[in-house]
C-alpha positions, 0 to 999 in steps of 0.5 A: 463520525469525523476522522479526528474522532476516529483517530481518538477512538483508534488510540483507545482501541490500541490501549485496549489491545494490551489487555485483550487475549481472545484468539480468533479462529481465522485471521484475515488471510490464514490462521493467525500467528500468536507466538513470534518475536516482537517486530512492530516496525513493519520493516527490518530493524536496520536503518535505511540502506541505500542501493545503486538504484536508490534509497528505500523509505521504510515505514514507521509505526504510528503508535508503537514507534515512540519517536515517530508517534511524538514527532507526528503529534508535534506536527499536528500543532495548528501553527505549523504550516508544513506545506510552506517550506519557507514558513517552517520553524526550526522545531518543525524541521526537527520533527520532520527530520525524525521522520525522514526515513519514511518520506517527506511531503511528496511521499510517505509510508507508515504502518501499524502493527496488528493484534492477533491475540495473546501478549502485546509484546508477542505481536509480529507485523507481517506487512512491508512496504516498498517506496523508492523515489527516485528509482534509478535516478528518474523513475519511482517504484512503490508498493505493499506486501502483506505477509500471512501464515507462519513465517509470512513476515519472512517472505514479505521481507524477502520480497521487499528487498529482492523485488526492487533489486531484480527490477533495477537490474532488469531495467538496466539490462533493457536500457543498454540492450543492443536491440533497444538502444533508444528505448528509454531516451524519450519516456513519453514514447515507450513503444508497444514492444518495450512496454510488453517487455517491462510487463513480462519483467514484472511477471518474471520477478514475482515468479522468481521471488516466489521460487527463491523465497526462504522456505522456513515455513511451508504455510507462510506467504505474502501479497504483493501490489506494486507500481512502477512509473516510467515517465508517462507510463505507470506499470501496475503488478498485483498478486493478492488482496492488497491494492494499488490506486492511481488517482487524480486531484482535480484543481477546479473543484478540489476533489479526487478521481480514482482512475484505476484500482488493482483487482482483489485476487479472490478464489471465487472469481471465475477464472481463478476458481477454475484454475484452483479446482483444476489443480486439486484445490477446493474453494470455500464460499462462506455463508456470510459471503454476501456480508463481506467475508472472503472466499478461501482456498481450503487445503490440508498442509502436508507439512503440518497436517492442519487445514488452511484457508487462504483468502486469495488466489494469487500470492508469493510463497504459498507453495502448498496451496493448490492452484495459487499462483505468484504470477501477477496481473499487470496493467499499464496506464498512460497518464496522458490518456488519463488526463484527457478522461479526467479533464472531460469531467470538468464539464460536470461542475458548473461552479459559477452557477452554484456561486462557488469560485472554480480553482484552476483546471489542473490535474495532479496524479498520485499513487496509493498502495495499501494492505487490506488491513486499511482497505477493509475499513476505509473506502478507496474514495476516502483514501484518495480524497484525503491524500489528494487534498493533502498533496495538492489542495489549498491550505485552507482546505487541508486544514478544514478537512483534516482538522489538523494544522498542516497538510503533510503526507505523514499525517494523512497516512497516520489519519487513515491508519487510525480510521482503519484501526477504529473500524477493526475495533468496532468489528472485532471488539478488540479481539483482532486487528490486522496489520495496516500499511500504506505507501503513497507518492505524487506522480513525477512530472510527466508532461515533458 
């Protein structure tokens, strides 16, 4: 089934949600929220607020945000070639400007509020995203946060605002520190000691946000998956089952190559299970585990007396879950080394032998962060292929592969979100859909 067809089915599914009221016993992470104030934005209700470190982009809801939905629809018109700025019509510019708060053709973040049963007006989008590009003038920082449980949206909103602030302060402190005065003068050569300091900074920030998050509910929490680009280095920190992908678009054959994906922190992983059980927790492996259902940390909430099943071993805010930690796994990628690996794959493609003209041997990297509402139903390679050809592919490929008239980042995000919504509809028969959020960005130039 084509992506375009999936999008149409996704829209049908969304309309069906308005009349559905069936409630499921388990949500994707914890017991679903069924009564809460309406919040379909996936971000706070205020306009974009700028800070000294940059101006964060906020996700627009592709369906419930009427202005964004109309703007996205108009951008699909075949005559609008938005990848060519000089060819934009004034109307195209107008509709793009309505989406400026979510990004541009180089980066974007979009969301879709889920459906957990009951009234459509009572649904709460617990997802949040981080997209600050540029960050501190010459870097960039992006990621997603997936709230779960009662009050999970409060925790994810707190993490969304605090993590970039804390990171900016710590990096500025490191840049001006007496023991490393030249550390950041050449971002291509971050030494090992500084690299380790930045890794520890990310870990400390996650733990601090976990400890200071508003404790309005003892059962709420959120995942956090973020990427920080400093020149040729990309630092990735992940706690939970959201994910961040780093991929390269290969110009010679117009394909994407995933070079890194964060791990899903699941309770049944050997090291994770050992830590949880040592802390007094119980890991449940469901009978349908082999068919994709997640293992869970099962425990009784001291505050409510009810049983909770948490589908991850690391998160922010789940204070009552035994053995669950907010400390992220932090990895560091060097784009120069990754480029060598990706270029080596060029030998696999003998374009001339197949009668196909090879494109230039260029490599362009990009980053995608997504909540599991997207990843549960859209494979990572499909995400990377779509984003890669949208960002860097030839215009004729953008048009043909997407079925749309323009290869704009906003439209790529919308298309992937609707494809995931279609998957949720088919699987859950309209009774449940998780919140879906994505943040994507080109990697800043790093060769010099």
